GUFITI-218236 format. One line per 4 residues: for each residue x, y, z of N, C-alpha, C, CB. Coordinates in pm, 1 decimal. Glycine has a CB too. Layout:
X:Y:Z:X:Y:Z:X:Y:Z:X:Y:Z  ...
***
This chain:
95.7:-124.9:5.2:20.2:-18.4:5.6:92.5:99.4:8.6:-63.4:-23.0:100.9  73.6:241.8:-109.0:132.8:345.6:-70.8:125.0:430.4:32.3:127.1:396.1:-138.8  195.9:507.6:48.4:201.2:602.2:182.2:115.7:725.5:138.2:370.7:654.5:231.0  -17.2:744.0:217.2:-91.8:851.8:189.2:-84.2:947.1:285.0:-214.1:821.1:167.8
-134.1:1038.0:275.9:-135.7:1180.9:352.9:-245.7:1147.0:462.5:-183.5:1328.7:245.5  -226.3:1205.9:617.2:-301.6:1168.6:718.5:-454.4:1167.6:650.5:-277.1:1268.0:845.5  -514.2:1264.2:569.0:-644.0:1288.6:570.3:-710.8:1217.5:458.1:-666.1:1426.3:568.5  -603.0:1159.4:350.7:-658.5:1057.3:233.8:-676.0:924.3:324.0:-536.2:1030.1:86.1
-569.1:903.5:423.0:-572.5:760.5:512.2:-730.5:772.1:556.5:-446.2:754.3:670.7  -714.0:888.7:625.7:-867.1:885.7:709.5:-983.7:879.2:606.3:-896.1:1036.5:809.2  -999.8:969.9:514.3:-1087.7:930.9:403.0:-1160.8:772.7:362.1:-1004.8:968.0:297.4  -1021.9:724.2:344.2:-980.2:600.4:276.8:-1066.5:516.4:410.9:-780.1:574.2:248.8
-1016.6:525.3:530.7:-1099.3:459.5:625.4:-1203.5:425.1:681.9:-1087.2:471.0:672.1  -1250.1:581.5:668.9:-1390.4:609.4:651.5:-1495.5:528.4:558.0:-1389.9:734.8:608.8  -1427.8:538.2:421.9:-1478.5:426.5:339.2:-1501.6:303.7:367.6:-1417.2:409.9:255.7  -1384.6:245.4:402.6:-1386.6:113.2:417.1:-1512.2:65.4:552.6:-1219.5:73.0:448.3
-1475.8:146.7:669.4:-1572.3:137.3:778.5:-1741.2:135.8:705.3:-1540.8:281.3:888.5  -1757.4:232.8:629.7:-1907.3:208.8:576.9:-1920.9:96.4:491.2:-1962.5:326.6:497.0  -1835.8:68.2:432.2:-1855.0:-75.4:359.1:-1881.4:-166.4:468.8:-1721.1:-131.2:270.3  -1812.5:-183.2:551.2:-1801.0:-296.4:643.6:-1940.8:-306.6:698.6:-1688.2:-276.1:759.1
-1964.2:-184.8:715.7:-2079.0:-161.1:826.7:-2219.8:-239.2:754.4:-2108.5:34.0:857.0  -2217.6:-164.1:578.6:-2301.6:-252.6:518.6:-2324.9:-383.7:511.9:-2294.3:-236.9:436.0  -2224.2:-474.6:513.8:-2234.0:-592.9:530.3:-2254.3:-659.9:412.6:-2316.2:-615.3:613.4  -2212.5:-582.9:296.1:-2259.4:-629.2:144.7:-2151.3:-693.2:90.8:-2302.6:-510.9:41.2
-2061.7:-738.1:146.4:-1912.1:-782.3:92.5:-1895.9:-939.8:91.3:-1786.6:-718.2:195.6  -1838.4:-999.8:26.2:-1818.9:-1097.2:42.9:-1726.9:-1150.3:161.7:-1795.2:-1119.2:-58.1  -1731.2:-1237.8:218.0:-1622.0:-1296.9:332.8:-1478.1:-1230.4:317.0:-1598.7:-1472.8:314.5  -1433.3:-1323.7:188.3:-1286.7:-1274.1:171.7:-1272.4:-1132.4:133.3:-1213.7:-1354.0:66.1
-1355.2:-1048.2:61.5:-1354.0:-910.0:27.2:-1363.6:-836.1:157.3:-1467.6:-872.4:-70.8  -1452.2:-892.1:245.5:-1450.2:-773.6:404.2:-1337.3:-806.8:437.4:-1563.8:-792.4:554.7  -1240.9:-936.6:466.4:-1128.3:-964.3:555.0:-1024.8:-877.1:447.9:-1092.6:-1150.8:589.3  -1035.5:-857.6:336.5:-918.8:-796.4:271.7:-953.1:-656.2:318.0:-903.5:-818.8:102.2
-1074.9:-589.6:315.5:-1123.5:-442.4:350.1:-1092.2:-420.9:495.5:-1288.5:-417.8:324.0  -1102.7:-525.7:586.5:-1069.8:-515.1:728.2:-904.7:-508.3:751.5:-1136.2:-644.5:805.0  -808.2:-571.4:708.9:-666.4:-566.6:681.9:-636.3:-458.5:673.6:-618.8:-624.4:582.6  -689.4:-364.0:518.4:-632.4:-248.5:455.8:-687.4:-126.1:609.4:-718.3:-218.2:259.5
-783.3:-157.5:662.0:-841.4:-62.7:741.7:-744.5:-72.6:849.2:-990.8:-84.9:779.0  -708.2:-188.1:901.7:-636.9:-179.3:1017.0:-480.3:-103.6:989.0:-628.7:-332.1:1074.1  -442.1:-138.2:857.7:-324.4:-85.5:827.8:-326.6:86.0:840.0:-290.0:-140.3:685.8  -455.7:129.7:797.6:-494.3:262.4:766.8:-501.5:346.2:902.7:-632.4:260.6:688.9
-543.7:252.9:1009.6:-559.8:289.3:1150.2:-421.0:324.1:1215.2:-629.4:171.4:1227.6  -342.8:222.2:1172.9:-208.6:188.6:1261.7:-113.8:321.9:1157.3:-135.0:-33.1:1245.8  -177.9:357.4:1054.8:-68.6:447.5:983.2:-101.5:616.8:1045.7:-92.1:433.3:783.8  -223.1:598.5:1028.9:-331.3:724.1:1106.5:-266.2:762.0:1271.0:-531.3:641.8:1133.2
-264.6:652.3:1333.7:-184.6:694.1:1447.4:-50.9:723.5:1472.8:-198.1:625.2:1517.2  34.3:638.4:1376.5:160.9:667.3:1367.5:157.4:847.3:1353.4:227.7:575.7:1236.7  104.8:869.6:1265.0:138.8:1016.2:1184.1:72.2:1103.6:1315.2:40.8:1046.8:993.1  -29.8:1078.7:1385.1:-72.6:1176.4:1501.4:4.6:1167.2:1599.6:-200.9:1160.0:1556.1
108.7:1020.6:1646.6:168.3:1044.9:1776.9:308.7:1117.0:1715.5:189.6:891.8:1878.8  334.3:1115.4:1596.4:447.9:1190.8:1515.5:417.3:1359.3:1541.0:438.4:1145.0:1330.8  290.9:1392.4:1493.3:250.4:1515.4:1523.2:265.8:1587.0:1698.5:105.9:1502.5:1473.5  191.7:1509.1:1783.7:199.9:1527.2:1889.6:311.1:1553.0:1935.0:155.6:1457.0:1935.6
464.3:1473.0:1894.5:579.2:1492.7:1966.6:636.6:1596.5:1916.0:662.8:1389.8:1971.9  605.9:1648.2:1796.3:644.8:1752.4:1755.1:622.9:1892.2:1825.4:602.5:1746.8:1648.8  470.7:1876.3:1864.9:407.4:2022.2:1931.3:451.6:1991.0:2080.5:208.5:2049.9:1914.5  484.0:1892.2:2129.5:519.3:1886.5:2265.1:661.9:1940.9:2233.8:504.3:1734.6:2343.2
779.4:1896.4:2166.2:906.5:1949.1:2112.7:889.0:2107.8:2104.0:941.4:1881.3:1964.0  816.9:2133.4:2018.3:815.9:2300.3:1983.8:752.6:2415.8:2080.0:732.8:2319.3:1851.3  668.2:2335.9:2206.0:607.4:2409.3:2267.4:683.4:2410.7:2443.0:457.0:2360.7:2240.4  828.3:2323.3:2415.5:881.2:2301.5:2550.6:942.8:2473.0:2537.1:1011.2:2143.7:2573.9
986.4:2500.8:2699.5:1052.4:2585.0:2732.2:1238.7:2598.1:2691.1:1011.7:2574.4:2859.4  1286.0:2692.6:2624.4:1405.2:2664.2:2602.7:1483.3:2645.3:2772.1:1461.2:2785.8:2498.9  1594.3:2595.3:2728.4:1708.1:2559.7:2852.8:1794.9:2650.2:2856.0:1791.9:2429.8:2843.7
***
């Protein structure tokens, strides 16, 4: 899977969740979608963690 921006990853993840909630996929297709969703979720969390760390670094008082 190619690297997407945070916003693109989140949009794709929302699409996958909607499809899974509808329940109109075959089992194998649903499993692949779920797997992609997990990967996207992990990528989003990694990007959020990195942004949080950067904000913490930027707001630290100078020593």
